[in-house]
DOPA-75918 format. One line per 3 residues: number of its first residue (from 1); their letters; for each residue x, y, z of C-alpha. Coordinates in pm, 1 decimal, m for minus. Layout:
BEGIN
NUM> A> X,Y,Z  ...;
END
This chain:
BEGIN
1> MAQ> m8.6,6.6,m12.8  280.7,232.2,m27.4  641.7,267.1,m232.4;
4> ATA> 866.9,2.9,m119.3  1209.7,145.8,m23.7  1536.7,m7.1,60.5;
7> VPG> 1657.8,m51.4,383.3  2069.3,m82.6,376.5  2182.7,m376.8,599.5;
10> ARV> 1865.1,m503.1,670.7  1868.0,m854.2,755.2  1735.9,m1111.1,546.5;
13> PPL> 1562.5,m1372.8,708.2  1480.8,m1715.9,580.1  1233.9,m1838.1,355.6;
16> SKG> 971.6,m2066.6,491.1  788.6,m2335.1,260.2  507.0,m2059.0,295.8;
19> DRE> 701.0,m1812.6,182.2  839.5,m1993.9,m98.7  474.0,m2057.9,m205.1;
22> SER> 388.6,m1702.9,m174.9  668.1,m1591.9,m415.7  580.2,m1862.2,m695.2;
25> CFA> 215.2,m1743.1,m676.3  348.8,m1347.2,m709.0  549.8,m1461.9,m1000.3;
28> QGG> 256.2,m1628.5,m1192.7  98.3,m1396.1,m1472.3  m270.4,m1237.1,m1326.8;
31> MII> m191.4,m1350.9,m970.0  m166.7,m937.1,m894.6  m408.1,m710.4,m945.0;
34> DLP> m245.4,m372.0,m868.7  m481.2,m48.7,m849.1  m247.2,237.3,m814.3;
37> AVG> m485.6,538.9,m756.1  m606.5,357.6,m428.3  m259.3,231.6,m314.7;
40> VQI> m390.4,m146.4,m308.0  m256.7,m485.4,m463.9  m548.6,m752.5,m480.2;
43> VDS> m412.6,m1117.0,m463.9  m624.8,m1362.2,m662.2  m786.4,m1596.6,m516.9;
46> RCS> m680.8,m1896.9,m731.6  m313.1,m1820.9,m535.8  m190.1,m2167.3,m412.2;
49> AKY> m38.3,m1969.5,m107.9  m283.8,m1950.5,196.4  m399.7,m1596.1,340.2;
52> IEI> m153.3,m1631.2,650.5  137.7,m1756.7,459.1  96.9,m1419.5,195.4;
55> CNY> 29.6,m1223.6,532.5  343.4,m1364.2,689.8  543.7,m1323.5,365.0;
58> LSK> 491.4,m951.7,362.8  613.8,m925.6,705.4  893.0,m1011.5,634.3;
61> AEE> 898.4,m771.3,308.2  846.9,m475.1,547.9  1145.2,m572.9,758.1;
64> VLG> 1343.6,m569.8,484.4  1194.5,m335.4,217.6  1058.2,m84.9,462.4;
67> IDF> 704.1,m148.2,333.2  423.6,m28.1,523.1  122.3,m281.3,458.3;
70> DCE> m224.2,m410.0,593.6  m289.1,m764.1,468.6  m672.2,m847.2,492.4;
73> LDY> m903.6,m1135.0,369.0  m1152.2,m954.3,148.0  m1479.9,m944.2,283.6;
76> GMT> m1783.7,m878.6,161.3  m1981.0,m565.2,136.7  m2418.1,m525.6,220.4;
79> FVP> m2677.1,m341.0,m0.4  m2948.0,m560.9,171.9  m3160.1,m335.6,337.0;
82> AIR> m3049.4,m140.4,66.2  m3359.9,143.6,66.8  m3577.6,114.9,370.2;
85> RVP> m3960.0,157.8,344.6  m4198.9,382.8,525.6  m4536.3,383.9,594.9;
88> ARS> m4698.6,629.9,317.2  m4868.0,942.7,455.2  m5210.0,1100.2,420.4;
91> PST> m5250.6,1260.1,67.3  m5236.0,1557.6,188.2  m4896.0,1539.9,269.4;
94> FAP> m4836.2,1479.4,m103.0  m4702.8,1093.3,3.3  m4813.9,797.4,m242.2;
97> TTP> m5111.9,606.4,m95.3  m4955.2,303.2,m204.0  m4617.6,277.2,m236.6;
100> PTF> m4439.0,35.7,m496.0  m4236.1,m253.0,m340.5  m3863.6,m250.7,m413.9;
103> PPT> m3759.7,m417.1,m595.9  m4051.3,m451.4,m826.8  m4187.6,m797.8,m834.0;
106> TPP> m4252.3,m746.9,m1170.5  m4102.2,m372.1,m1398.5  m4306.0,m133.3,m1408.3;
109> TFP> m4404.6,m11.8,m1763.0  m4251.8,319.5,m1911.8  m4451.3,573.3,m1916.7;
112> PTT> m4676.4,390.3,m1624.2  m4992.0,285.9,m1707.9  m5161.9,431.1,m1377.6;
115> RPF> m4922.5,685.2,m1221.6  m4816.3,596.3,m837.8  m4799.2,957.0,m779.7;
118> PTP> m4959.7,1207.1,m553.4  m5172.4,1552.5,m637.3  m4968.1,1825.3,m675.7;
121> GRK> m5208.1,2105.4,m750.6  m5235.0,2426.4,m649.7  m5391.2,2385.3,m332.9;
124> QST> m5340.7,2143.2,m79.7  m5581.8,1870.7,m110.6  m5709.0,1548.1,25.4;
127> TSA> m5757.9,1357.2,m317.8  m5507.1,1157.0,m488.6  m5404.6,1228.3,m869.1;
130> PCT> m5091.0,1210.3,m1084.0  m4812.8,1444.1,m1017.9  m4816.7,1650.2,m1360.7;
133> DGS> m4793.6,1980.5,m1347.0  m4390.8,2070.0,m1292.5  m4256.9,2289.8,m1029.0;
136> YIL> m4258.1,2673.3,m1094.4  m4021.0,2709.7,m793.7  m3771.8,2491.0,m928.8;
139> GTN> m3822.6,2595.2,m1286.9  m3887.3,2225.5,m1446.7  m4127.6,2085.0,m1655.1;
142> DPI> m4011.3,1753.9,m1564.8  m4404.9,1608.9,m1424.6  m4321.6,1433.2,m1126.2;
145> SSC> m4112.2,1768.0,m1019.3  m4419.5,1924.2,m873.4  m4385.5,1636.4,m598.5;
148> QSN> m3992.2,1655.6,m536.7  m4027.7,1827.9,m226.8  m3642.7,1729.5,m113.9;
151> LEQ> m3548.5,1929.7,m426.3  m3676.1,2231.2,m247.7  m3586.1,2121.0,82.1;
154> IRI> m3198.8,2160.1,m5.7  m3240.5,2507.9,m224.5  m3120.0,2304.7,m532.2;
157> GEA> m3334.1,2542.8,m781.9  m3220.7,2861.0,m641.6  m2835.1,2666.8,m722.2;
160> WRL> m2915.0,2584.2,m1067.3  m3009.2,2930.4,m1153.8  m2678.5,3070.3,m990.4;
163> VKS> m2444.2,2808.5,m1164.2  m2593.1,2895.4,m1487.5  m2554.9,3299.1,m1400.9;
166> VTG> m2155.7,3225.5,m1400.6  m1988.9,3338.6,m1703.7  m1706.3,3156.2,m1822.0;
169> KRK> m1648.4,2799.1,m1923.8  m1781.2,2535.5,m1660.9  m1675.0,2149.4,m1708.7;
172> RAV> m1969.4,1896.3,m1636.8  m1824.3,1692.5,m1347.6  m1817.1,1351.0,m1322.8;
175> LAL> m2040.0,1173.0,m1043.5  m1906.0,821.1,m996.3  m2190.1,580.7,m866.9;
178> VDT> m2094.0,235.4,m689.9  m2379.1,0.7,m718.0  m2572.2,m217.7,m878.7;
181> GVD> m2558.4,m61.9,m1242.6  m2848.4,101.7,m1384.8  m3125.0,84.8,m1637.1;
184> MTH> m2903.1,212.5,m1957.7  m3230.9,272.0,m2171.3  m3419.4,457.4,m1897.7;
187> PDL> m3576.6,783.7,m2095.9  m3496.4,1034.9,m1783.6  m3101.9,852.2,m1732.4;
190> VNQ> m3006.4,744.0,m2106.0  m2843.2,1155.7,m2222.3  m2676.8,1171.9,m1872.4;
193> FWR> m2395.2,922.2,m1855.2  m2047.6,970.1,m1868.8  m1853.8,795.6,m2215.5;
196> NPA> m1555.3,646.6,m2160.1  m1338.0,801.5,m2444.8  m1158.5,465.2,m2502.9;
199> DGS> m1457.9,213.5,m2595.5  m1804.8,463.1,m2542.8  m1890.6,241.1,m2247.4;
202> IGF> m2053.1,437.8,m1907.5  m1858.3,247.0,m1665.5  m1764.7,m97.2,m1572.8;
205> NFV> m1881.9,m403.3,m1439.4  m1668.5,m559.2,m1182.9  m1873.5,m837.7,m1121.5;
208> DNN> m1841.5,m1017.9,m1489.0  m1562.5,m776.8,m1562.6  m1718.4,m657.6,m1890.2;
211> TDV> m1866.0,m320.2,m1940.2  m2222.6,m405.3,m1929.1  m2396.4,m224.4,m1638.4;
214> TDK> m2742.4,m334.8,m1680.3  m2925.7,m327.2,m1317.2  m3103.2,m626.9,m1244.6;
217> YGH> m3187.9,m549.5,m884.3  m3278.6,m202.3,m896.0  m3117.0,m20.1,m586.5;
220> GTV> m2868.3,154.9,m861.3  m3127.3,294.4,m1122.5  m3270.6,449.6,m793.0;
223> IAG> m2931.0,603.8,m712.5  m2867.0,717.4,m1049.7  m3235.4,939.5,m1121.5;
226> VSG> m3212.0,1095.0,m732.3  m2858.4,1227.3,m837.6  m2874.2,1258.5,m1248.5;
229> AER> m3211.8,1206.3,m1397.7  m3227.8,1451.8,m1690.9  m3382.5,1782.0,m1603.2;
232> NNN> m3619.8,1976.1,m1806.4  m3710.1,1697.3,m2078.9  m4096.3,1678.4,m2016.7;
235> IGI> m4081.9,1350.1,m1844.5  m4033.4,1188.6,m1498.1  m3832.8,1368.7,m1256.3;
238> AGV> m3533.2,1615.8,m1197.1  m3208.8,1487.4,m1092.2  m2992.9,1691.1,m806.0;
241> ADV> m2698.0,1832.4,m1094.4  m2638.3,1809.4,m1457.3  m2354.3,1600.3,m1392.3;
244> KLM> m2198.6,1295.7,m1598.1  m2259.1,960.3,m1386.7  m2010.0,688.4,m1436.5;
247> ILK> m2183.5,375.9,m1347.6  m1963.6,132.9,m1173.1  m2161.7,m184.9,m1089.7;
250> VAD> m2063.0,m388.0,m744.3  m2328.6,m599.4,m675.9  m2562.5,m791.7,m902.3;
253> HDG> m2955.1,m931.1,m932.2  m3103.4,m965.6,m583.5  m2859.8,m830.6,m330.2;
256> VDI> m2840.1,m1191.8,m165.6  m2502.0,m1292.2,m327.9  m2239.2,m1073.1,m91.4;
259> PPL> m2056.0,m884.6,m308.0  m1653.1,m892.8,m198.3  m1470.7,m568.9,m84.3;
262> SDA> m1191.8,m581.8,m345.8  m1461.3,m494.6,m613.5  m1556.5,m173.4,m429.6;
265> LRA> m1170.4,m117.3,m427.4  m1144.7,m152.7,m804.2  m1422.5,84.7,m826.1;
268> LNF> m1302.7,352.4,m681.3  m961.4,298.6,m829.3  m1151.7,312.2,m1165.6;
271> AVT> m1302.0,648.2,m1090.4  m990.8,824.3,m934.0  m799.4,729.2,m1253.4;
274> MGA> m1090.8,794.0,m1511.1  m1075.8,1155.2,m1350.2  m1465.7,1125.4,m1132.3;
277> SVS> m1408.2,1437.6,m861.4  m1661.0,1259.3,m681.7  m1813.3,892.6,m612.2;
280> SHS> m2125.9,806.1,m403.2  m2139.5,499.9,m235.4  m2444.3,372.7,m40.4;
283> YSL> m2375.1,24.1,110.9  m2200.2,m73.2,386.9  m1907.6,m337.8,550.8;
286> GHG> m2004.7,m558.6,864.4  m1651.9,m462.6,989.1  m1378.2,m206.9,964.4;
289> SRV> m1095.7,m244.1,695.7  m810.0,m52.5,736.3  m736.6,m166.9,353.4;
292> FEA> m1057.8,58.1,264.0  m993.0,339.1,450.1  m626.5,364.1,343.9;
295> AIA> m768.7,374.5,8.5  m1011.1,610.1,45.6  m744.4,823.9,212.9;
298> KAA> m536.3,783.0,m121.7  m779.0,891.2,m334.3  m861.4,1200.5,m85.9;
301> EAG> m494.6,1247.4,m146.8  m561.2,1304.9,m515.8  m854.0,1560.5,m458.1;
304> HVV> m1107.4,1246.5,m491.4  m1414.0,1288.8,m247.1  m1613.6,995.5,m135.4;
307> VAS> m1948.0,1004.1,m1.9  m2126.2,722.8,180.3  m2482.1,636.9,328.5;
310> AGN> m2487.9,610.4,711.2  m2724.0,323.7,663.2  m3068.0,252.7,818.3;
313> EAA> m3063.4,98.7,1145.6  m3106.6,367.5,1383.2  m2759.3,276.5,1537.1;
316> DLD> m2515.7,471.8,1763.2  m2212.6,465.9,1467.5  m1972.4,589.5,1781.7;
319> KTP> m2062.8,233.9,1934.9  m2156.3,33.8,1603.2  m1953.5,177.4,1348.2;
322> SYP> m2068.1,105.7,972.9  m1777.9,136.5,688.0  m1718.9,312.4,500.0;
325> CSC> m1895.7,547.8,649.8  m1732.9,582.5,984.0  m1412.0,645.6,802.1;
328> ARN> m1474.4,1018.6,752.3  m1369.0,1029.0,1128.9  m1033.6,1001.8,996.5;
331> ISS> m1057.0,1143.2,637.0  m1153.2,1520.3,666.9  m1259.5,1525.3,300.2;
334> MLC> m1500.0,1207.4,321.9  m1888.2,1307.8,335.3  m2073.7,1064.8,567.1;
337> VAA> m2425.3,1087.0,473.1  m2715.7,1068.6,737.6  m3114.3,1075.8,664.4;
340> STY> m3287.1,1380.2,740.2  m3714.8,1423.4,723.2  m3925.5,1730.7,754.8;
343> DTC> m4221.0,1804.5,938.7  m4440.7,2137.5,847.5  m4436.0,2201.1,1240.4;
346> SGS> m4116.9,2100.8,1383.2  m3887.3,2168.7,1052.6  m3616.7,1921.8,975.6;
349> AIA> m3481.7,1653.8,1188.3  m3266.3,1350.2,1152.5  m3502.2,1059.7,1022.1;
352> SWS> m3589.3,809.1,1367.5  m3431.0,506.9,1149.5  m3114.8,685.7,1057.2;
355> NIG> m2761.8,568.2,1150.6  m2605.2,892.2,1344.7  m2254.4,974.6,1498.2;
358> SSV> m1972.0,1166.0,1518.2  m1827.2,1031.9,1141.3  m2169.0,1159.9,1044.4;
361> NIA> m2087.3,1550.7,898.3  m2408.4,1587.6,663.3  m2734.1,1495.5,620.0;
364> APG> m2976.9,1512.7,340.0  m3360.3,1435.9,272.1  m3418.6,1067.4,305.8;
367> VDI> m3820.3,993.4,286.9  m4015.7,959.6,1.9  m3763.3,1040.5,m202.6;
370> YST> m3902.3,1034.4,m600.6  m3657.3,857.4,m840.3  m3594.0,621.2,m1137.2;
373> SRG> m3642.2,243.2,m1124.8  m3607.9,3.1,m1400.5  m3832.8,96.9,m1674.0;
376> GYI> m4031.5,372.1,m1422.8  m4018.1,524.5,m1148.6  m4014.2,476.5,m788.4;
379> VAS> m4058.3,645.1,m398.9  m3789.7,568.6,m181.0  m3676.1,607.5,190.3;
382> GTS> m3344.9,588.3,302.0  m2964.8,741.2,385.9  m2909.4,565.5,64.9;
385> VSA> m3097.4,820.6,m114.3  m2976.6,1072.3,110.9  m2590.8,1047.2,m3.3;
388> PQV> m2654.7,1057.6,m395.6  m2826.1,1358.8,m334.3  m2514.3,1516.8,m133.4;
391> GAV> m2263.2,1320.2,m399.8  m2456.7,1535.9,m687.7  m2429.4,1854.3,m520.4;
394> AAM> m2057.0,1755.8,m425.8  m1989.8,1679.7,m831.2  m2185.1,2027.3,m892.3;
397> LGS> m1948.1,2206.6,m681.3  m1699.5,2047.3,m905.1  m1809.5,2192.7,m1195.6;
400> LGL> m1736.6,2508.1,m1057.9  m1364.4,2444.1,m965.5  m1328.8,2340.0,m658.6;
403> EGQ> m1166.2,1986.2,m555.7  m1158.6,1765.3,m305.7  m1110.4,1916.3,63.6;
406> EIT> m1240.9,2240.2,m112.8  m1597.1,2069.6,m216.4  m1593.8,1913.6,125.7;
409> DAI> m1545.4,2212.5,368.2  m1824.5,2460.9,109.2  m2107.7,2183.8,179.8;
412> IKS> m1991.3,2139.0,570.9  m1964.6,2539.5,581.0  m2293.9,2585.9,388.4;
415> RTA> m2529.5,2296.5,580.7  m2830.9,2440.7,812.3  m2784.2,2456.8,1197.5;
418> GLS> m2760.6,2111.4,1379.6  m3014.9,1895.3,1362.6  m3208.7,1747.9,1644.0;
421> TKF> m3086.8,1355.7,1692.8  m3169.0,1072.0,1968.7  m2805.8,1033.3,2021.6;
424> NVP> m2772.1,1410.5,2104.1  m2483.3,1421.5,1792.4  m2410.9,1798.4,1767.9;
427> DVG> m2327.5,1968.6,1449.7  m2543.8,1737.4,1181.2  m2653.6,2011.1,938.1;
430> ELD> m2891.6,1974.8,645.1  m2760.2,2009.4,264.9  m2804.8,2359.0,171.3;
433> ALN> m2695.6,2360.3,m186.4  m2780.7,2723.0,m247.7  m2513.2,2842.7,10.1;
436> AVK> m2254.0,2591.8,m86.5  m2253.0,2751.0,m466.6  m2233.7,3078.7,m298.1;
439> IAL> m1941.6,2967.5,m101.8  m1758.0,2815.4,m428.3  m1810.7,3165.1,m599.5;
442> GLQ> m1702.7,3373.8,m310.5  m2048.1,3538.8,m214.7  m2210.3,3576.8,110.5;
445> MSP> m2448.3,3278.7,207.0  m2875.8,3355.7,203.6  m3033.8,3308.8,539.2;
448> RRL> m3235.7,2963.9,479.8  m3576.6,2955.6,360.5  m3793.2,2937.0,639.3;
451> TAL> m4103.3,2903.7,424.2  m4278.5,2565.8,474.3  m4231.3,2283.0,239.0;
454> FSN> m4460.9,2186.8,m81.9  m4524.9,2615.1,m103.8  m4488.0,2451.4,m489.7;
457> NLK> m4868.9,2367.2,m428.2  m4967.6,2659.2,m275.6  m5110.6,3001.3,m396.5;
END
């Protein structure tokens, strides 16, 4: 995990049988996968040497060559439960009366024959009808955007207008989504993908080692829609930011087969190597990993921002850490995202089921978030849909010329006042896209908007 440096006069210890087996393994072609952008090497499972033999061999190499290393087994990641369902609210608060299951038992038609979306209206209503009006507050013609209260909550519409007013050339930043792939033909996503200049692919499938990133499960398509669905195309929803989506598939169809951590490491290496300024990670490890934390730190040194979901177990992360999110405690440019909810009487708060702890440094809306699904649309809740909102705003700041720590500092400095949490964790504010953009542009921040949500539907 670091460059080897020779130590003059170091004693070479005798090689054991296991050491020689390790050397034979390393000498074979294809046994070592090098990930230079994150400082990791992966030993293929076909290697004849045992895990303990490899670690012992590397320990001797550390003494002789001055190598700093960690040796770990390739543990698995968890995508289940990927998105937490919450009970539907009444139509008067514009929540769906019959939420779709996730993942859907049968993919919805596109466009849906019956839209499972609430009434936007122009006044609050207790009757249910499709979202069809777009949003005059956001300035969007996407029909479902009239129900996307999370976009108003983070003041993204005002941020869009401010970014648009900036003169000079802006680059369209790349946001890497490390997840289960994407519906590559979804009309609200097809124009939003990053393209590999070498072959025109939109990412990579680390499960099957090819460029087919088709989402067989559904989770990744939800993440893609939240962060970057096409805006003002007269269909569906509006994503948080107009960014290029790099699709890095690390898990397959049903979430039952646990994907290995090495695939997430390979995906992070790909993202950094191919120029993504930000990556979004909506999964968790059941344990800590020094290798993964060191890889994220190495990516951070290159100016890459890792955004991770905190998890949905109502846990105190200071007592029960969840990785990679808990790595943010030691990596200053990393963003660990909790889910917030909103009540018209009490305002914003951390969702009761969201994990929270000192490693969490930002929150974003995570209840009843409209997004794309395979072949249609869905309403979802969880920190899985909170993280990509932060990731999209981070990438938008990257398009304004900010990098690495500058991006994270702008997001944290602009967050709202600390939200109430059951663990009394201070300084967990909510994402404020407008003030983050103002900081990026060197402008004075605006006071937090205090009007009630769903004002888009009031006159």
